[in-house]
BAFI-3210 file (N, C-alpha, C; in Angstrom, 3 decimals, decimal comma, padded with zeros to 6 digits):
// residues 311
n [1|2|3|4|5|6|7|8|9|10|11|12|13|14|15|16|17|18|19|20|21|22|23|24|25|26|27|28|29|30|31|32|33|34|35|36|37|38|39|40|41|42|43|44|45|46|47|48|49|50|51|52|53|54|55|56|57|58|59|60|61|62|63|64|65|66|67|68|69|70|71|72|73|74|75|76|77|78|79|80|81|82|83|84|85|86|87|88|89|90|91|92|93|94|95|96|97|98|99|100|101|102|103|104|105|106|107|108|109|110|111|112|113|114|115|116|117|118|119|120|121|122|123|124|125|126|127|128|129|130|131|132|133|134|135|136|137|138|139|140|141|142|143|144|145|146|147|148|149|150|151|152|153|154|155|156|157|158|159|160|161|162|163|164|165|166|167|168|169|170|171|172|173|174|175|176|177|178|179|180|181|182|183|184|185|186|187|188|189|190|191|192|193|194|195|196|197|198|199|200|201|202|203|204|205|206|207|208|209|210|211|212|213|214|215|216|217|218|219|220|221|222|223|224|225|226|227|228|229|230|231|232|233|234|235|236|237|238|239|240|241|242|243|244|245|246|247|248|249|250|251|252|253|254|255|256|257|258|259|260|261|262|263|264|265|266|267|268|269|270|271|272|273|274|275|276|277|278|279|280|281|282|283|284|285|286|287|288|289|290|291|292|293|294|295|296|297|298|299|300|301|302|303|304|305|306|307|308|309|310|311]
n.u [003,022|004,133|002,901|000,745|001,283|002,686|001,797|001,582|004,321|005,292|003,205|004,118|007,012|006,477|005,058|006,484|008,779|007,615|006,612|009,036|010,330|008,450|008,447|010,701|012,796|011,779|012,304|010,395|008,302|005,636|004,318|005,138|004,323|001,503|002,190|003,972|004,075|002,763|001,959|004,458|004,437|004,153|005,881|005,442|002,838|002,414|003,669|002,175|-000,432|000,367|000,561|-001,487|-002,865|-001,499|-002,060|-004,900|-005,368|-003,757|-005,716|-007,769|-006,990|-005,012|-002,934|000,288|002,089|000,308|-001,359|-003,757|-006,895|-007,341|-008,973|-008,390|-008,614|-011,926|-012,053|-014,325|-015,164|-013,880|-015,864|-017,760|-018,235|-015,857|-013,684|-014,177|-013,682|-010,924|-010,014|-010,466|-008,717|-006,176|-005,892|-005,930|-003,721|-001,931|-002,315|-001,138|001,405|002,410|002,063|003,905|006,222|006,025|005,337|002,971|003,093|000,653|-000,928|-002,498|-003,302|-005,121|-006,995|-008,219|-006,862|-006,016|-004,303|-001,802|-000,314|000,611|001,934|004,570|006,346|006,603|008,235|011,255|014,595|016,844|018,887|020,460|018,969|016,528|017,260|018,420|016,868|014,568|015,826|015,883|013,050|012,131|013,522|012,563|009,799|009,491|009,574|007,698|005,257|004,578|004,295|002,645|000,213|-001,155|-003,323|-002,826|000,106|000,059|-001,540|000,411|002,431|001,267|000,484|003,152|003,987|002,522|003,040|005,767|005,869|004,573|006,034|008,376|007,512|006,606|008,814|010,738|009,658|007,955|009,100|009,862|011,104|010,625|011,413|012,636|011,562|009,567|010,719|012,742|010,784|009,815|011,933|012,307|009,924|010,251|012,898|012,133|009,937|011,203|013,035|011,350|009,589|010,844|011,594|012,068|011,562|011,513|013,949|017,135|019,904|022,719|024,593|023,001|021,597|023,592|024,245|021,569|021,359|024,090|023,816|021,607|022,859|024,805|023,427|022,940|025,113|024,899|026,954|026,497|024,965|021,389|018,972|016,061|015,792|014,436|012,154|013,295|014,129|011,547|010,214|011,299|010,868|008,018|007,554|008,917|007,630|005,002|005,829|006,862|004,002|002,786|004,180|003,878|001,161|000,628|001,868|003,972|004,228|004,283|006,843|008,150|007,961|009,083|011,491|012,625|012,447|014,184|016,268|016,340|016,699|019,465|020,773|020,210|021,662|020,226|019,113|018,280|017,617|015,840|013,067|011,161|007,920|006,431|008,062|009,606|012,327|015,548|018,229|020,249|019,844|019,861|021,660|022,573|019,758|017,641|015,980|012,663|010,144|007,003|004,785|002,110|001,183|002,745|004,467|007,338|009,208|011,194|013,343|012,071|009,758|008,197|005,280|005,001|006,849|005,820|004,160]
n.v [041,396|038,177|036,081|036,112|036,052|033,709|031,709|028,770|027,729|028,680|027,859|024,937|025,167|026,008|024,155|022,249|022,766|023,223|020,361|019,234|020,282|019,475|016,536|016,447|016,049|013,241|011,442|011,279|008,990|008,638|010,900|011,241|009,255|009,118|010,703|009,210|006,802|004,560|003,206|002,748|001,424|-001,154|-003,413|-002,416|-003,151|-005,692|-006,679|-005,641|-007,210|-009,440|-009,731|-009,359|-011,253|-013,579|-013,073|-013,438|-016,065|-016,997|-016,581|-017,485|-020,195|-021,559|-023,870|-024,492|-026,603|-029,405|-028,139|-027,902|-026,374|-025,766|-024,925|-023,364|-023,173|-021,589|-020,619|-020,562|-023,453|-023,458|-021,397|-021,954|-019,672|-017,924|-019,484|-019,019|-016,489|-016,521|-017,724|-015,727|-013,672|-015,158|-015,374|-012,614|-012,075|-013,798|-012,522|-009,551|-010,552|-011,684|-009,244|-007,926|-009,432|-009,245|-006,468|-004,442|-001,758|-000,096|-000,495|001,183|002,820|001,591|001,471|003,730|005,835|008,169|010,760|009,645|009,268|011,917|013,137|012,012|013,761|015,909|015,338|015,105|014,447|015,437|018,617|019,616|018,197|019,203|021,773|021,992|020,856|022,362|025,031|024,242|023,989|026,572|027,916|026,767|026,929|029,621|030,121|028,838|029,064|031,437|031,746|030,052|030,003|029,674|027,530|025,629|024,933|023,969|021,680|020,409|019,826|018,111|015,988|015,028|014,719|012,528|010,493|009,645|009,232|006,843|005,170|004,866|003,914|001,275|000,464|000,338|000,259|001,746|003,419|006,183|009,625|013,181|016,230|016,144|014,311|015,644|018,089|017,207|017,273|019,094|020,632|018,753|019,228|022,447|022,139|020,223|021,759|024,181|023,246|022,753|024,677|027,232|030,325|033,228|033,102|030,355|029,653|027,883|028,042|026,910|025,367|024,866|022,666|020,723|020,455|019,384|016,889|015,457|015,104|013,371|011,112|010,605|010,084|007,542|006,083|005,847|006,658|008,723|007,403|006,177|006,870|008,448|007,242|006,152|007,844|010,258|009,820|008,856|011,204|013,014|012,073|012,485|014,835|016,247|014,992|016,233|018,534|018,466|017,957|020,385|022,074|021,339|021,668|024,651|025,470|024,232|022,048|024,205|025,342|023,521|022,784|025,059|024,785|022,909|024,018|025,926|024,429|023,028|025,082|025,853|024,068|024,388|026,617|029,144|032,492|034,184|033,391|034,179|036,661|039,418|039,747|041,727|044,503|043,199|042,988|041,205|038,881|039,619|042,128|043,628|042,959|043,355|043,058|040,994|037,840|036,730|034,085|034,717|033,889|034,393|034,143|032,772|033,222|034,887|037,409|040,948|041,645|044,357|044,528|042,395|040,909|040,428|042,336|044,622|045,463]
n.w [004,376|005,492|006,046|004,398|002,073|001,962|003,336|003,584|003,435|005,996|007,664|007,238|008,183|010,911|012,250|012,012|013,682|016,210|016,453|016,753|018,909|020,945|020,721|021,474|019,323|018,419|020,278|022,337|022,430|022,754|021,956|019,883|018,034|016,821|014,742|012,808|010,065|010,527|013,557|016,046|018,611|018,638|019,875|022,771|023,077|022,679|024,946|026,907|026,457|026,424|029,449|030,639|029,510|030,875|033,572|033,552|032,954|035,223|037,183|036,341|037,498|035,979|035,207|034,568|034,740|034,520|031,936|032,557|033,691|036,831|039,346|042,408|046,316|046,832|044,351|041,344|039,263|035,642|033,388|030,134|028,925|030,120|028,847|026,260|026,606|027,090|024,767|022,651|023,890|023,418|020,711|019,925|020,952|019,534|016,982|017,720|017,912|015,417|013,732|015,083|014,221|011,615|010,421|009,181|007,276|006,443|007,952|010,176|008,611|006,993|008,988|008,809|009,692|007,919|008,095|008,558|006,025|005,256|007,862|008,781|007,412|009,326|011,293|012,795|013,582|015,143|015,364|013,015|011,183|011,300|010,534|007,964|006,322|006,465|005,653|002,894|002,478|002,546|000,618|-001,647|-001,322|-001,302|-003,901|-005,330|-003,915|-004,155|-006,868|-007,846|-005,736|-002,575|-002,476|-004,566|-004,091|-001,755|-002,401|-004,054|-002,219|-000,314|-002,256|-003,136|-000,522|000,488|-001,605|-001,666|001,143|001,175|-000,698|000,753|003,240|002,464|001,117|003,165|005,827|008,469|010,161|009,889|009,168|008,040|006,132|003,832|001,943|000,606|000,009|-001,976|-004,170|-004,753|-005,450|-007,727|-009,315|-009,557|-011,224|-013,141|-014,575|-015,207|-016,995|-019,214|-019,439|-019,898|-017,902|-016,210|-013,516|-012,777|-013,193|-011,863|-009,731|-010,648|-009,262|-006,882|-008,263|-008,715|-006,080|-004,584|-006,433|-006,059|-003,033|-003,043|-004,354|-002,624|-000,127|-000,476|-000,227|002,552|004,048|005,847|007,583|008,631|006,199|004,493|001,905|-000,137|-000,113|-000,914|-003,331|-004,848|-004,139|-005,757|-008,076|-008,399|-008,036|-010,118|-012,110|-011,804|-012,442|-014,876|-016,267|-015,554|-016,922|-019,675|-019,789|-019,636|-022,042|-022,945|-025,251|-027,544|-026,760|-027,221|-029,952|-031,168|-030,024|-031,733|-034,242|-034,034|-033,696|-036,258|-038,206|-037,338|-038,106|-040,710|-041,165|-041,594|-042,069|-040,215|-036,802|-034,741|-034,376|-033,441|-032,708|-032,953|-033,411|-035,604|-035,617|-035,965|-034,459|-036,289|-037,129|-034,846|-033,001|-030,143|-028,879|-026,830|-026,908|-026,069|-025,272|-025,462|-022,063|-022,625|-025,284|-026,496|-028,430|-029,988|-028,981|-028,842|-026,015|-025,462|-026,225|-025,360|-023,945|-020,818|-019,906|-020,371|-018,648]
ca.u [003,110|004,506|001,997|-000,062|002,049|003,908|000,890|001,442|005,576|005,633|002,799|005,091|008,251|005,982|004,726|007,877|009,808|006,579|006,606|010,534|010,131|007,335|008,401|012,243|013,405|011,196|012,490|009,385|007,974|004,336|003,870|005,473|003,770|000,797|002,578|004,510|002,907|002,174|002,194|005,480|004,221|003,455|006,435|004,931|001,101|002,359|004,124|001,108|-001,566|000,752|001,009|-002,948|-003,305|-001,044|-002,692|-006,030|-005,115|-003,828|-006,859|-008,820|-006,610|-004,551|-001,634|001,205|002,353|-000,369|-001,762|-005,128|-007,396|-007,419|-009,216|-007,890|-009,807|-012,501|-012,394|-015,269|-014,760|-014,196|-017,239|-017,452|-017,994|-014,486|-012,964|-014,416|-012,906|-009,303|-009,666|-010,205|-007,542|-005,074|-006,308|-005,333|-002,214|-001,345|-002,330|-000,166|002,816|002,610|002,075|005,512|007,220|006,214|004,687|002,342|003,374|-000,268|-001,908|-003,193|-003,793|-006,312|-007,849|-009,051|-005,996|-005,467|-003,155|-000,458|000,401|001,692|002,390|005,851|006,926|006,677|009,092|012,764|015,479|018,248|019,094|020,892|018,004|015,398|017,535|018,694|015,240|013,473|016,226|015,535|011,571|011,624|014,140|011,644|008,787|009,276|009,330|006,730|004,123|004,408|004,136|000,969|-000,665|-001,266|-003,880|-002,228|001,126|-000,388|-001,721|001,613|003,129|000,485|000,617|004,580|004,587|001,819|003,390|007,254|005,697|003,759|007,208|009,441|006,928|006,502|010,098|011,564|009,200|007,032|009,938|010,896|010,320|011,232|010,485|013,416|010,550|008,725|011,757|013,168|009,467|009,507|013,122|011,855|009,070|011,074|013,851|011,636|009,123|012,133|013,826|010,425|008,773|011,808|010,963|013,047|011,319|012,231|015,644|017,754|021,230|023,297|025,069|021,808|020,879|024,329|024,083|020,939|021,735|024,875|023,211|020,820|023,535|025,725|022,709|022,586|026,087|024,931|027,968|026,080|023,736|020,195|018,454|014,796|016,392|013,482|011,357|013,910|013,993|010,292|009,290|011,807|010,448|006,985|007,663|009,206|006,651|003,938|006,187|006,229|002,707|002,280|004,738|003,239|000,255|001,126|002,402|005,360|004,518|004,733|007,744|009,191|008,304|009,962|012,966|012,790|012,321|015,404|017,545|016,282|017,214|020,738|021,510|020,227|022,159|019,236|019,967|017,902|017,022|014,969|012,199|010,462|006,443|006,183|009,028|010,098|013,853|016,211|019,458|021,177|019,531|019,736|022,631|022,658|018,943|017,644|014,776|012,188|009,084|005,797|003,881|000,838|000,919|003,665|005,177|008,897|009,366|012,490|012,832|011,430|008,079|007,814|004,312|005,362|007,933|005,234|002,883]
ca.v [040,025|037,171|035,291|036,748|035,499|032,203|030,740|027,251|027,500|029,105|026,701|024,158|025,569|026,487|023,069|021,337|023,286|022,503|018,971|018,856|020,686|018,765|014,989|015,974|015,598|012,211|010,621|011,093|007,879|008,793|012,071|011,296|007,696|009,442|011,057|008,049|006,326|003,528|003,156|001,972|000,992|-002,618|-004,460|-002,589|-003,494|-007,030|-006,865|-005,637|-007,983|-010,948|-010,072|-009,459|-012,911|-014,770|-012,637|-013,812|-017,585|-017,404|-016,027|-018,614|-021,322|-022,582|-024,989|-024,532|-028,012|-030,163|-027,363|-027,526|-025,199|-026,332|-023,963|-023,475|-022,713|-020,317|-020,259|-021,581|-024,101|-022,277|-021,563|-021,904|-018,130|-017,794|-020,270|-018,092|-014,950|-016,462|-017,612|-014,490|-013,136|-015,508|-015,088|-011,224|-011,738|-014,406|-011,388|-008,879|-010,902|-011,723|-008,045|-007,306|-010,140|-008,736|-005,427|-003,821|000,094|000,769|-000,935|002,378|003,832|001,005|001,552|005,232|007,038|008,693|011,726|009,290|009,468|013,116|013,976|011,826|014,969|017,024|014,157|015,397|013,528|016,173|020,093|019,729|017,284|019,963|022,961|021,935|020,804|024,147|026,137|024,261|024,176|028,054|028,018|026,238|027,698|030,947|030,670|027,794|029,574|033,028|031,854|029,451|030,394|029,103|026,653|024,677|024,700|022,727|020,332|020,041|019,572|016,742|014,945|014,586|013,982|011,059|009,569|009,251|008,576|005,593|004,432|004,756|002,887|-000,093|-000,325|-000,156|000,216|003,111|004,295|007,446|011,105|014,503|017,032|015,496|013,511|017,234|019,148|016,808|016,680|020,690|020,551|018,119|020,429|023,138|021,548|020,265|023,172|025,424|022,886|022,399|026,066|028,219|031,381|033,839|032,960|029,112|029,378|027,588|028,083|025,284|025,205|023,980|021,685|020,153|019,880|018,450|015,925|015,238|014,786|012,450|009,936|010,511|009,416|005,951|005,388|005,467|007,099|009,557|007,098|005,556|008,130|007,652|007,416|006,211|009,106|011,016|009,720|009,006|012,556|013,856|011,694|012,916|016,523|016,422|014,621|017,223|019,738|018,745|018,110|021,637|022,953|021,281|022,424|025,827|025,822|023,509|021,843|025,113|025,536|022,446|022,672|026,135|024,594|022,028|024,858|026,622|023,460|022,933|026,411|026,061|023,028|024,403|027,787|029,886|033,944|034,658|032,745|034,854|037,534|039,919|039,372|043,180|045,080|042,762|043,020|040,136|038,992|040,381|043,645|044,182|041,981|043,572|042,552|039,511|037,479|035,526|033,362|035,004|032,728|034,427|033,784|031,591|034,229|035,517|039,060|041,067|042,339|045,799|044,294|041,247|041,444|040,302|043,403|045,768|045,460]
ca.w [005,500|004,764|006,322|003,320|000,588|001,926|004,214|003,766|003,853|007,170|008,439|007,267|008,931|012,321|012,610|012,139|014,773|017,163|016,645|017,096|020,394|021,674|020,786|021,649|017,899|017,952|021,210|023,030|021,454|023,097|021,579|018,172|017,976|015,955|013,293|011,841|009,075|011,678|015,145|016,553|019,752|018,507|020,880|023,887|022,991|022,740|026,116|027,907|026,237|026,988|030,677|030,565|029,337|032,112|034,630|033,420|032,928|036,639|037,812|036,402|038,010|034,910|035,956|033,371|034,359|033,925|030,943|032,530|034,805|038,098|040,521|043,798|047,119|046,743|042,873|040,784|037,700|034,885|032,290|028,845|028,500|030,195|027,829|024,952|026,693|027,177|023,624|022,155|024,097|022,625|019,375|020,030|021,124|018,356|016,112|017,785|017,758|014,165|013,252|015,594|013,522|010,211|010,623|008,117|007,445|006,171|009,200|010,836|007,573|006,766|009,756|008,784|009,963|006,745|008,038|008,535|004,952|005,522|008,831|008,868|007,039|010,432|012,114|012,281|014,704|015,315|014,870|011,751|010,312|010,688|009,898|006,576|005,554|006,780|004,724|001,360|002,195|002,525|-000,608|-002,443|-001,447|-001,621|-005,376|-006,046|-003,345|-004,724|-008,221|-007,812|-004,637|-001,414|-002,702|-005,819|-003,656|-000,613|-003,142|-004,572|-001,083|000,091|-003,065|-002,968|000,670|000,176|-002,663|-000,923|002,451|000,734|-001,113|001,596|003,959|001,723|000,924|004,626|007,016|008,928|010,981|009,473|008,891|007,632|005,037|002,682|000,286|-000,202|-000,775|-003,306|-004,619|-004,911|-006,369|-009,030|-010,239|-010,125|-011,962|-014,984|-014,844|-015,911|-018,347|-020,266|-019,692|-019,228|-017,352|-015,325|-011,896|-012,396|-013,363|-010,845|-009,508|-011,024|-007,790|-006,311|-008,892|-008,536|-004,660|-004,675|-006,960|-005,343|-001,966|-003,571|-004,281|-001,403|001,297|-001,083|000,151|003,923|005,156|006,703|008,496|007,945|005,635|004,063|000,191|-000,991|-000,050|-001,547|-004,939|-005,175|-004,121|-006,610|-009,238|-008,263|-008,337|-011,581|-013,019|-011,701|-012,793|-016,396|-016,505|-015,385|-017,961|-020,897|-020,035|-019,684|-023,361|-022,935|-026,306|-028,314|-026,774|-028,064|-031,179|-031,315|-030,210|-032,856|-035,131|-033,945|-034,209|-037,783|-038,498|-037,199|-038,983|-042,350|-041,673|-041,765|-042,059|-038,910|-035,673|-034,016|-034,868|-032,798|-033,693|-032,599|-034,181|-036,848|-035,499|-035,805|-033,848|-037,114|-037,310|-033,623|-032,431|-028,833|-028,397|-026,493|-027,830|-025,406|-025,855|-024,335|-021,683|-022,642|-026,610|-026,761|-029,808|-029,769|-028,415|-027,922|-024,673|-025,356|-026,634|-024,101|-022,924|-019,573|-019,385|-020,370|-017,547]
c.u [003,469|004,253|000,537|000,285|002,419|003,008|001,449|002,988|005,791|004,891|003,307|006,246|007,653|005,847|005,831|008,649|009,144|006,493|007,984|010,750|009,165|007,630|010,154|012,903|013,056|011,492|011,371|008,106|006,135|003,806|004,140|004,850|002,993|000,804|003,638|003,388|002,357|002,849|003,844|005,978|003,829|004,295|005,622|003,407|001,502|002,681|002,819|000,104|-000,795|000,851|-000,331|-003,600|-002,763|-001,943|-004,034|-006,294|-004,575|-004,798|-008,088|-008,430|-006,116|-003,285|-000,487|001,885|001,771|-001,077|-003,368|-005,546|-007,771|-007,738|-008,873|-009,160|-010,397|-012,748|-013,324|-014,674|-015,166|-015,269|-016,778|-017,196|-016,386|-013,526|-013,157|-013,463|-011,579|-009,391|-009,795|-009,142|-006,268|-005,051|-005,713|-004,054|-001,167|-000,977|-001,046|001,515|003,294|002,950|003,770|006,369|006,963|004,976|004,093|002,333|001,747|-001,384|-003,053|-003,772|-005,344|-007,552|-008,570|-007,913|-005,018|-004,227|-001,640|000,312|001,268|002,209|003,933|006,621|007,530|007,779|010,387|013,492|016,834|018,432|019,250|019,813|017,001|015,988|018,001|017,500|014,153|014,148|015,800|014,105|011,597|012,477|013,148|010,465|008,229|009,091|008,077|005,556|003,669|003,945|002,711|-000,013|-000,651|-001,921|-002,901|-000,518|001,121|-001,069|-000,603|002,395|002,268|000,601|002,165|004,564|003,850|002,357|004,796|007,390|005,641|005,007|008,104|008,865|006,808|007,705|011,055|011,044|008,527|007,728|010,431|009,899|011,078|010,673|011,618|012,548|010,158|009,836|012,369|012,123|009,708|011,130|012,896|010,743|009,901|012,062|013,130|010,736|010,023|012,648|012,459|009,515|009,549|011,070|011,972|012,721|011,925|013,332|016,225|019,142|021,955|023,887|024,144|021,460|022,110|024,547|022,953|020,747|022,939|024,503|022,387|021,600|024,380|024,951|022,723|024,026|026,070|026,150|027,512|024,626|022,484|019,608|017,141|015,260|015,240|012,462|012,135|013,626|012,582|009,607|010,092|011,266|008,964|006,589|007,971|008,339|005,034|004,322|006,027|005,192|002,396|002,850|004,132|001,766|-000,129|001,657|003,924|005,563|004,598|005,834|008,942|009,461|009,079|011,293|013,471|013,112|013,662|016,504|017,659|017,131|018,951|021,413|021,501|021,211|021,607|019,584|019,533|017,264|016,075|014,221|011,334|009,155|006,136|006,823|009,499|011,549|014,282|017,564|020,702|021,160|019,685|020,658|022,887|021,145|018,912|016,409|014,169|010,816|008,038|005,069|002,484|000,476|001,844|004,606|006,558|008,733|010,867|012,114|012,236|010,023|007,657|006,846|004,258|006,012|006,921|003,851|002,851]
c.v [038,814|035,984|035,134|036,117|034,219|031,593|029,596|026,755|027,997|028,434|025,353|024,067|025,793|025,156|022,141|021,616|022,760|021,021|018,657|019,326|019,663|017,171|014,901|015,376|013,915|011,009|010,274|010,183|008,149|009,789|011,928|010,248|008,229|010,206|010,272|007,314|005,484|003,712|002,387|001,889|-000,775|-003,662|-003,846|-003,172|-004,990|-007,282|-006,992|-006,795|-009,232|-011,108|-009,967|-010,810|-013,829|-014,434|-013,331|-015,238|-017,795|-017,279|-017,131|-020,208|-022,315|-023,165|-024,976|-025,748|-028,933|-029,503|-027,711|-026,581|-026,154|-025,222|-024,359|-023,304|-021,751|-020,055|-021,657|-022,241|-023,473|-022,310|-021,717|-020,418|-017,762|-018,286|-019,587|-016,749|-015,160|-017,102|-016,698|-013,603|-013,613|-015,244|-013,439|-011,290|-012,598|-013,322|-010,176|-009,666|-011,335|-010,154|-007,573|-007,915|-009,229|-007,676|-004,881|-002,200|000,608|000,200|-000,399|002,888|002,941|001,309|002,931|006,188|007,834|010,002|010,975|009,283|010,690|013,452|013,061|012,981|016,204|016,336|014,884|014,791|013,857|017,481|020,103|019,126|018,624|021,325|022,971|021,808|021,884|024,979|025,619|024,247|025,580|028,581|027,750|026,660|028,879|031,238|029,760|028,755|030,776|032,883|031,323|029,671|029,571|027,369|025,031|024,313|023,724|021,529|019,649|019,365|018,166|015,923|014,646|013,666|012,424|009,946|009,049|008,639|006,811|004,690|003,888|003,774|001,532|-000,899|-000,603|000,038|001,732|004,021|005,311|008,861|012,295|014,930|016,898|015,137|014,891|017,887|018,624|016,887|018,293|020,977|019,912|018,915|021,619|023,030|021,053|021,364|023,888|024,658|023,027|023,855|027,240|029,645|031,871|033,324|031,358|028,549|028,831|027,599|026,620|024,789|024,524|022,453|020,634|019,463|019,141|016,745|014,967|014,041|013,442|011,068|009,690|009,783|008,053|005,265|004,968|006,079|008,267|009,184|006,685|006,725|007,374|008,112|007,174|007,061|010,102|010,848|009,469|010,553|013,412|013,700|012,087|014,204|016,712|015,858|015,328|018,285|019,961|018,605|019,595|022,787|022,618|021,719|023,706|026,538|025,442|022,773|022,904|025,465|024,703|022,444|024,033|026,125|023,622|022,813|025,261|025,655|023,167|023,612|026,538|025,290|023,163|025,760|028,959|031,417|034,337|033,606|032,951|036,005|037,987|040,178|041,141|044,374|044,645|042,301|041,429|040,071|039,540|041,710|044,405|043,201|042,390|043,062|041,117|039,186|036,486|034,937|033,817|033,806|033,139|034,002|032,769|032,155|034,649|036,950|039,418|041,643|043,678|045,506|042,840|041,481|041,348|041,711|044,629|046,048|046,798]
c.w [004,814|004,664|005,420|002,140|000,681|003,271|004,672|004,202|005,068|008,049|008,640|008,353|010,709|012,625|012,776|013,350|015,980|017,603|016,955|018,798|021,340|021,792|021,293|020,689|018,087|018,885|022,194|022,238|021,844|022,305|020,213|017,478|016,312|014,882|012,372|011,007|009,578|012,860|015,535|017,822|019,703|019,977|022,268|024,116|023,021|024,109|026,944|027,400|026,259|028,541|031,239|030,701|030,232|033,341|034,828|033,368|034,548|037,393|037,902|036,693|036,872|035,573|034,472|033,189|033,987|032,436|031,135|033,558|035,898|039,304|041,895|044,863|046,947|045,370|042,409|039,586|036,745|033,727|030,848|028,262|028,993|029,329|026,394|025,062|026,652|025,573|022,716|022,322|023,272|021,195|019,126|020,044|019,987|017,053|016,194|017,561|016,285|013,262|013,841|014,451|011,904|010,009|009,332|008,245|007,101|006,945|009,452|009,628|007,122|007,735|009,725|008,879|008,743|006,973|008,239|007,170|004,610|006,376|009,052|008,446|008,352|011,358|011,955|013,765|015,335|014,779|013,723|010,793|009,989|010,314|008,692|005,742|005,535|005,696|003,353|001,388|001,915|001,073|-001,638|-002,603|-001,798|-003,304|-006,074|-005,075|-003,741|-006,090|-008,469|-006,563|-003,801|-001,730|-003,785|-005,006|-002,710|-001,255|-003,480|-003,451|-000,415|-000,905|-003,276|-001,536|000,733|-000,675|-002,010|000,086|002,286|000,362|000,101|002,692|003,520|001,423|002,193|005,552|007,331|009,613|010,794|009,585|008,601|006,612|003,547|001,391|-000,287|-000,644|-001,920|-004,476|-005,514|-005,895|-007,769|-010,047|-010,444|-011,427|-013,589|-015,253|-015,884|-017,196|-019,449|-020,349|-019,159|-018,900|-016,248|-013,660|-011,709|-012,739|-011,873|-010,754|-009,831|-009,965|-007,076|-006,749|-008,460|-007,064|-004,393|-005,345|-006,379|-003,908|-002,093|-003,695|-003,286|-000,497|000,852|-000,233|001,913|004,778|005,998|007,752|007,579|007,351|004,906|002,411|-000,465|-001,081|-000,777|-003,122|-005,566|-005,553|-005,202|-007,992|-009,667|-008,595|-009,676|-012,321|-013,055|-012,390|-014,396|-017,185|-016,827|-016,718|-019,500|-021,055|-020,246|-020,784|-023,598|-024,417|-027,256|-028,336|-027,242|-029,065|-031,703|-031,001|-031,524|-034,287|-035,204|-034,263|-035,486|-038,478|-038,158|-037,949|-040,404|-042,283|-041,897|-041,421|-040,684|-038,107|-035,087|-034,608|-033,863|-033,551|-033,829|-033,616|-035,937|-036,560|-035,250|-034,801|-035,323|-037,280|-036,214|-032,914|-031,133|-028,203|-027,915|-026,819|-026,378|-025,947|-024,626|-023,704|-022,186|-024,377|-027,165|-028,502|-029,129|-029,961|-028,314|-026,767|-024,393|-025,820|-026,049|-023,846|-021,639|-019,057|-019,620|-019,513|-016,358]
res [m|l|t|h|y|l|p|v|t|l|f|l|i|v|v|s|a|l|v|a|a|l|t|q|f|g|s|h|s|e|k|a|d|a|l|f|m|a|s|q|r|g|h|e|e|y|v|k|q|r|q|e|y|l|e|l|l|d|k|r|g|y|d|s|t|s|g|r|f|e|p|g|d|g|q|e|a|i|t|q|e|q|v|r|e|l|d|a|m|a|r|s|l|n|l|a|a|a|r|l|k|n|p|d|p|l|a|d|i|k|r|g|q|l|w|r|l|v|t|p|m|f|l|h|f|g|i|m|h|i|v|f|n|m|m|w|l|w|q|f|g|l|v|l|e|m|r|f|g|w|r|r|f|l|g|l|v|l|a|v|a|a|l|s|d|l|a|q|g|l|w|a|g|a|g|f|g|g|m|s|g|v|n|y|g|l|f|g|f|l|l|l|r|g|k|l|h|p|s|p|e|f|v|m|n|p|r|t|v|s|l|m|l|i|w|l|v|v|c|y|t|r|v|i|g|p|v|a|n|t|a|h|l|v|g|f|l|a|g|g|a|i|g|a|a|n|a|l|q|a|g|g|w|q|i|l|k|r|r|q|q|f|r|a|a|m|s|s|s|a|d|c|l|h|h|c|t|t|c|g|k|t|e|r|s|a|p|d|l|e|f|f|v|s|q|q|d|h|q|e|y|c|s|y|h|l|p|e|n|r|r]
***
């Protein structure tokens, strides 16, 4: 069952599809508002508060011409408590106006709504937007979740989502959404993990690498409209950094040293560059053999004696 091996990937795809349907691809502002990095209803709140303030002024007998409170027939003179009430509402109105003029993308997060750091990844604003994002999520998630398990994969997704969303919000405001930042983070992880710790499972199709990098650059030209470019770039860098750290932790340092030894051997025209730890064969004694570095002990073996192939 795919739900057993890929629970996080499938969960992200299903939730993204449900959110797209419920919010009508983000056009239903009330339902989508809780998922943005910060509430997008600032203007509506300001208009509402302003109307309430004007109604309260009128109720208290405020004369805009004279600028004084002149209660009409049947109205009592305004009390000090009512003055304080009006002052409090005026301050609240001024604060709402200031927030509307200079919105803080972290305003709601500072108030404890921490989920907003990651929930923008579920928002999509069109059929093609969600289709392509889910396609890349499936392709990258299939490799990473199967390899590292759902817990570590979930941690990677949340870390990349939080970092890319935070960067995008601080750079361009909180009105964005999409799984692209996460996808570029997964792409960056796979790219750096495979470069620093080569393994068949992390080998990426060169066309995929070219396409992702070209698309990253094309989006900055804005020929396809507004795009969360900062989320793409920071997601890619964050995922790449995590992938590099994982590779080095898994033995990448030894592989780097072996590469240096290989280059040194190449430059010195050594007789043999490869040597199987088990059988002792080299590329000279067995030209048809392929040689690999084991992830278990970081020693070099021929394809017949590689520990991973003898399981």
